[in-house]
C-alpha positions, -999 to +999 in steps of 0.1 A: +402-394-683+381-366-668+370-374-632+333-369-640+335-397-666+348-421-640+322-410-615+294-414-640+305-449-648+306-459-612+272-443-605+254-461-634+245-491-613+228-469-588+210-449-615+195-481-628+187-493-593+169-461-583+148-457-614+110-460-606+118-462-568+099-441-543+120-419-521+105-398-492+128-368-485+124-348-453+139-313-452+135-294-419+128-257-419+165-250-410+174-267-443+150-246-463+166-214-448+202-226-454+222-212-483+226-247-497+189-251-502+192-241-539+216-269-545+193-294-528+165-284-551+188-290-581+197-324-568+160-333-563+153-322-598+181-345-610+167-374-591+133-367-607+148-366-641+165-400-635+131-416-629+129-414-590+094-410-576+098-382-551+078-372-520+092-341-503+082-333-467+093-299-454+095-286-418+088-251-405+101-248-369+124-217-373+098-200-395+071-205-368+095-193-341+101-161-361+064-154-365+058-160-328+085-136-319+072-110-344+038-111-326+053-111-292+041-146-284+061-170-262+065-206-276+056-234-252+068-270-253+062-301-233+085-332-238+100-315-269+066-310-286+051-276-294+019-267-276-002-252-304-029-229-290-052-209-313-027-179-316+002-203-323-018-221-349-022-189-369+016-185-369+019-222-380-005-218-409+012-186-420+047-201-419+037-234-435+017-217-463+045-193-472+071-221-471+050-244-493+045-216-519+083-207-518+093-244-523+068-248-552+082-216-567+118-230-565+108-263-581+090-244-609+121-225-621+132-231-657+162-208-660+185-210-690+220-222-683+210-237-649+203-272-636+166-263-637+166-257-675+140-279-692+129-296-660+092-287-664+083-302-630+048-305-617+045-302-579+014-315-562+001-310-527-031-310-508-051-326-480-031-359-483-025-363-446-052-370-421-044-362-384-057-365-350-051-345-318-025-355-293-049-343-267-040-340-230-009-357-217+002-355-181-024-328-176-010-307-204-034-298-233-016-298-266-046-280-283-039-281-321-007-302-320-015-335-336-001-367-350-005-385-383-035-408-385-034-418-421-016-409-453-035-410-486-015-437-502-037-441-533-039-404-539-001-399-535+007-429-557-016-416-584+002-383-584+036-401-585+024-422-614+016-389-632+053-379-627+045-352-601+067-344-572+044-347-541+050-320-515+037-327-480+036-299-454+036-304-416-001-299-414-029-325-411-066-323-413-093-342-394-126-355-408-143-327-389-123-300-407-098-292-379-062-283-387-033-298-367+003-289-364+025-320-371+061-328-367+077-331-402+096-362-390+063-379-381+048-370-415+079-383-434+082-415-414+045-424-418+045-415-454+075-437-461+059-466-442+024-463-457+037-458-492+061-487-489+089-464-499+123-478-510+141-451-491+135-424-464+161-396-467+164-373-437+182-340-438+200-327-407+227-303-399+254-329-393+267-354-419+249-381-401+252-398-368+284-387-350+298-411-324+314-402-291+348-398-308+335-373-333+335-399-362+307-405-387+288-437-381+282-450-417+259-479-411+235-491-384+210-519-378+177-507-362+185-528-331+217-508-326+199-475-325+186-475-288+222-474-275+230-443-295+197-426-285+206-431-249+240-415-255+226-386-275+198-377-251+173-351-264+186-334-295+177-332-332+202-359-342+185-383-319+151-374-334+164-381-369+180-414-358+148-425-341+127-417-372+151-436-394+149-467-372+111-465-369+108-464-407+130-495-411+110-513-384+079-503-404+092-520-436+112-493-453+143-510-466+168-482-460+168-449-442+196-423-447+206-393-427+225-366-446+236-330-442+216-301-457+246-279-452+270-299-474+267-294-511+260-327-530+255-347-498+223-363-512+239-374-544+270-387-527+248-408-504+228-422-533+253-427-560+285-438-544+294-471-527+303-457-493+279-428-493+285-397-472+259-400-444+245-426-420+226-456-434+200-474-412+190-506-428+175-540-419+197-560-442+235-563-442+252-535-461+283-556-462+284-594-459+310-622-456+299-653-475+311-682-496+319-674-532+297-684-562+306-688-598+290-653-605+318-638-584+347-648-607+347-615-625+347-595-592+375-617-579+396-611-610+391-573-606+403-576-570+433-598-573+447-589-607+465-557-595+481-577-567+492-604-592+508-577-613+528-565-583+539-601-576+521-601-542+498-630-552+503-660-574+486-656-608+453-674-612+435-675-646+397-672-650+396-710-657+415-717-624+392-694-604+361-710-620+374-745-611+384-735-575+356-710-567+342-732-539+375-727-520+369-689-517+351-668-492+344-631-500+333-598-485+307-582-507+297-545-503+269-532-524+274-558-551+312-553-552+337-579-541+361-560-518+380-588-501+386-625-506+405-655-492+407-692-501+411-724-481+428-755-497+428-788-479+463-803-484+460-839-497+468-868-474+470-846-443+449-829-416+463-795-427+450-767-449+464-737-467+451-702-464+457-685-498+448-655-519+439-632-490+433-599-506+415-567-496+407-538-519+431-509-511+402-486-503+389-509-475+421-521-459+416-505-425+381-519-416+390-553-403+379-572-434+411-593-433+404-604-398+368-613-407+380-634-436+407-651-415+381-660-389+359-673-416+387-695-431+396-708-397+360-718-390+358-735-423+390-754-416+378-766-382+345-777-397+365-798-422+384-814-393+417-797-401+442-793-373+468-769-388+466-739-411+495-729-432+500-697-451+528-687-476+534-650-480+560-626-494+548-593-481+525-597-451+545-618-426+540-594-397+502-593-402+500-631-398+525-631-369+502-607-350+473-631-355+489-662-339+508-677-369+543-691-361+573-692-384+576-725-402+595-741-430+592-763-461+601-793-440+569-787-419+546-786-450+528-819-458+546-836-487+518-829-512+523-791-507+561-792-501+566-807-536+549-776-551+569-750-532+583-723-555+619-717-543+622-688-568+593-670-552+609-677-518+577-672-498+579-672-460+559-701-444+538-697-413+515-722-395+488-720-368+473-748-348+435-748-349 
């Protein structure tokens, strides 16, 4: 079977879930200049064709710097914010105006034999962001540098309802007709919050948040962000992370940080279970919970391959339906990726841990330990004193977690009478 067929089948739940959702996408000026920008445009067109309501916010920092240099002007910053005097504002207007037109032109392409063929997009922009001046801070006058006061929610939603892609530039206007230079991260975050967007997607150079060991952090809660900000100090990754957390605290369900340098990063993040960037979300991305009858199909998908290999004892759908209350599961994005069951052994204060299984793609993330802890907690809550486990392949795993070798003679009689000598499982026990 071609790989793209399998990918499309796995992506279909996300295609359905994203339809009619509002996504705010922030692309910094560096991303617009990058050689991968054309691919990003194609991916945005694809999202639009799948029914996603798109608000695109672009930055312009390197373009402004280039214009300042061309005019022999020195850029000035205070606390990381540009001080926009009258001469700098001219460069800002020039850079933003040309960028907006260039982006509109790319989104207007309809080339044969290209991803843009037949797209017929309409891009809408305008005075949709009202701004106010930052003013004077610590004795420093920021002049025409501003911050977002209000986003025209009704106007933007009307344009989205008409199937337009809304393009917001890092410029804002005051009721008195003044123009203010804004941070694109501020515009994107406020737009996402005010629109009640389903997602805020932030492009940066890195794949996402990189930890102190150089590894990608795939998921964070907003309350975990401050510790990372302290580690990162003042850099652009910290700005993106702060924006993502602020959006979540403002009611946006999920914020994503992805790379503008990696082809397909946006689609990988949105249409695969693990994504490819960093997710900041209020709710649990992955949860450990008790199983429900609706989980039977997912449990069968998980344990059937292990039953075929003889690792687990076979259980029919009818047995699973009857015993579903004994199971705990790990659910990730609607998929059951791990499970375990607890059976109280009749006429005893002992229980049996059974059917511990983890999807092969997720076997090195501590899910087995999470489930073992869950089962032990459930056993203690039921007043059980001993936990038995019978296994043919994972003896060392249980030994490392405090289980001691045991024997059939140690099993309560109700369980010993059912022991399968042909299977010859090793028996372990643990005092609770």
